C-alpha positions, 0 to 999 in steps of 0.5 A, spaced: 515 557 478 522 560 478 527 554 475 533 557 481 527 556 487 522 550 486 516 548 490 519 544 496 515 540 498 515 537 505 512 530 506 510 527 514 513 518 513 518 515 509 513 509 506 510 507 501 506 513 499 511 518 501 517 515 498 514 514 491 512 521 493 519 524 493 521 519 487 515 523 483 516 529 485 524 529 483 522 527 477 518 534 475 524 537 479 520 539 485 524 540 492 522 534 498 524 533 505 522 527 508 520 526 515 520 520 518 519 517 526 523 511 525 532 512 527 533 508 521 530 504 515 529 497 517 523 495 513 518 490 516 519 483 514 512 483 509 510 482 502 506 486 498 503 486 490 504 492 487 497 489 482 497 492 474 495 500 475 500 501 481 505 499 476 501 503 471 503 509 476 511 507 477 511 507 469 510 514 469 515 516 473 520 510 469 520 506 476 516 500 474 521 495 470 526 496 477 520 495 480 519 488 477 526 487 478 525 487 485 520 480 485 517 476 482 510 476 476 506 470 478 503 466 473 496 464 476 491 467 481 486 463 485 481 464 490 481 456 494 477 451 498 481 448 505 481 442 500 485 446 495 479 446 489 478 453 486 473 458 486 476 463 481 481 463 477 485 469 473 489 468 469 494 473 471 500 472 465 495 472 459 492 479 463 499 481 463 501 480 455 495 483 454 496 490 458 503 491 457 503 491 465 506 487 470 504 484 477 509 485 482 509 480 488 516 483 492 518 484 499 517 490 503 524 492 503 525 490 496 521 494 493 522 501 499 530 500 497 528 501 490 524 508 492 529 509 497 535 509 491 531 514 488 527 518 492 534 520 495 537 518 501 539 525 503 532 526 502 530 523 508 530 524 515 530 520 521 528 520 528 523 525 526 516 526 527 511 532 525 507 535 531 504 540 528 503 545 523 502 552 521 499 554 515 499 562 514 497 562 506 504 562 503 508 557 506 507 552 511 510 550 517 512 544 520 514 543 529 518 537 529 518 531 534 526 534 536 522 541 538 525 543 531 521 547 524 522 547 517 517 552 513 515 549 506 511 551 500 506 545 502 505 539 507 503 532 505 500 528 511 504 520 509 504 518 515 499 512 515 493 508 519 494 513 525 496 520 522 498 526 527 498 530 520 490 527 520 488 527 525 490 535 526 487 536 518 480 533 519 480 531 527 482 524 530 475 520 528 476 513 531 479 507 527 473 501 524 476 494 527 474 489 521 472 484 526 479 480 523 486 479 526 492 477 522 498 474 522 505 475 518 510 472 515 516 471 509 520 464 509 524 461 504 520 457 498 518 450 500 517 444 495 510 443 497 507 450 493 505 451 486 510 455 483 508 462 480 502 461 484 498 468 488 493 463 491 487 465 497 484 460 500 478 461 504 475 457 510 469 459 515 471 464 518 479 465 516 482 466 510 490 465 507 494 468 503 500 465 499 504 470 495 511 468 492 516 474 492 522 472 488 530 470 491 527 464 494 523 467 499 514 466 500 510 472 503 504 469 506 498 472 510 492 469 515 486 471 517 482 470 523 474 472 527 477 474 533 475 480 538 480 486 537 486 487 542 488 479 542 495 476 542 499 470 542 503 468 548 510 467 547 512 462 543 505 460 541 503 464 535 506 457 530 501 452 534 495 457 534 496 457 526 496 450 525 490 449 530 486 453 525 490 451 518 493 445 520 489 440 516 489 445 510 491 444 503 498 444 501 503 449 502 500 452 508 503 447 514 510 448 510 509 455 510 508 456 517 512 451 519 519 454 515 517 461 519 521 463 525 516 464 530 519 471 532 518 474 524 512 473 525 507 479 525 500 480 528 496 485 527 488 488 527 485 489 521 483 497 521 479 501 516 476 507 516 470 509 513 472 514 507 473 521 508 469 526 503 476 531 503 484 529 504 485 537 503 486 544 506 489 550 503 497 548 502 496 541 507 493 535 503 494 527 505 495 521 501 496 513 502 493 510 508 493 518 512 488 519 506 484 513 506 485 507 509 483 500 506 483 493 509 488 489 504 482 484 501 484 488 495 491 488 495 490 495 494 493 500 500 499 501 497 497 501 491 493 507 491 498 510 495 503 509 488 497 512 484 496 518 489 503 520 489 503 521 483 497 525 481 500 529 486 506 530 484 503 532 476 498 536 480 504 541 484 508 540 477 503 546 474 504 553 475 498 554 479 497 556 487 499 551 491 491 550 495 488 549 487 493 543 486 492 541 492 484 541 491 485 538 483 489 532 486 483 530 491 478 530 486 482 527 481 483 521 486 477 522 492 472 518 489 477 512 486 481 511 493 474 511 497 472 506 492 476 501 494 475 503 501 467 500 500 469 494 496 475 492 500 471 493 506 466 488 503 469 483 500 473 481 506 466 481 510 464 476 504 471 472 505 469 472 513 463 468 514 463 463 519 456 460 518 456 453 513 450 456 508 451 462 508 458 459 505 456 455 500 451 460 497 459 465 497 463 459 493 457 457 489 457 464 486 464 465 486 464 459 482 459 462 476 464 469 475 467 468 469 474 469 467 473 474 463 470 478 469 473 478 473 479 480 467 475 486 465 477 489 472 483 489 472 482 492 465 478 497 468 483 498 474 489 499 469 485 503 464 484 509 469 492 509 473 494 510 466 490 514 462 495 520 461 501 519 458 509 517 462 511 524 466 517 527 463 522 527 467 524 535 469 531 539 467 536 540 473 535 545 478 537 549 483 536 544 490 531 549 495 533 546 501 528 545 507 527 553 510 529 552 518 
């Protein structure tokens, strides 16, 4: 690559994956333009967990510490019964100290603000959707929702579960409904919560998660078996949640009560069966566009972060773009798809309603030693951190998108 004309990468979508990719591409000296359909960067009010494998990926591009400062690092993690007794526990503090990596619970808005600052606001074009693309073998040209076109060296579809780029690349297969819906909210911390504890409580056909995200806030989520497409009547969301979870242990009822009903988001949970490929020519997919997964392992955003770092590393090489995208797919496909499959299976088990099945499930989970769970975390981190930090490239002359 010429130092005066670095590759220019076009990215559809300014979510976690798209912004992390922009950060990583800039770090290796490549030029990037991100197209975001929203007219303004007003982030959804929810939280997420940056698992230690994602922290390892962020460390490779110099962002781990800053992301950690934007959230909170828990001290303990547990799966609980509705009574509050534990099925499993994970000594989070000990594992973080052993691996030298943080597990970060963070408000999505704060994480995306960190990423946007390093991606560069000037590289994000708002109010524009990639509606089509053409790969001529030398460049790729995208058609935008305002009728304009932009040409670059590669296109990355990071445009989420219902990705337009994926539809054009792989075909428009239907989503797979999990069988359960979800509610999410962020509220002020409540006194009845255990400081530093991330928990998920499993009941009959329903679950409730509690995630302290720092800055005096707690993120919570809930699931319930339900037909697809259901909605709560206006003003009745908290009443419905109280009817499902009202008898469960503290602080669940207090968190529901502390959340403004207008800020509670309800969404059905979908994914897609694992795909056998993500790339063709100069076009590839990333994050939910490539491997949408249910949230049961907390790995959706984390796998998008891993995708972004690996893809930037592949594109930074001297070889052809299509070979770089093929290498990215080869390195990432099996690992990401394994999380899709495992997350789907865990969600089905977690949502069991039958009392005999739940009794057996709970008994088996209690028999899992802490050491085994900790070993699984170590293996995830090892795979994500198998390569060293990506060195920042020297400053290069900007290579603007070609209209």
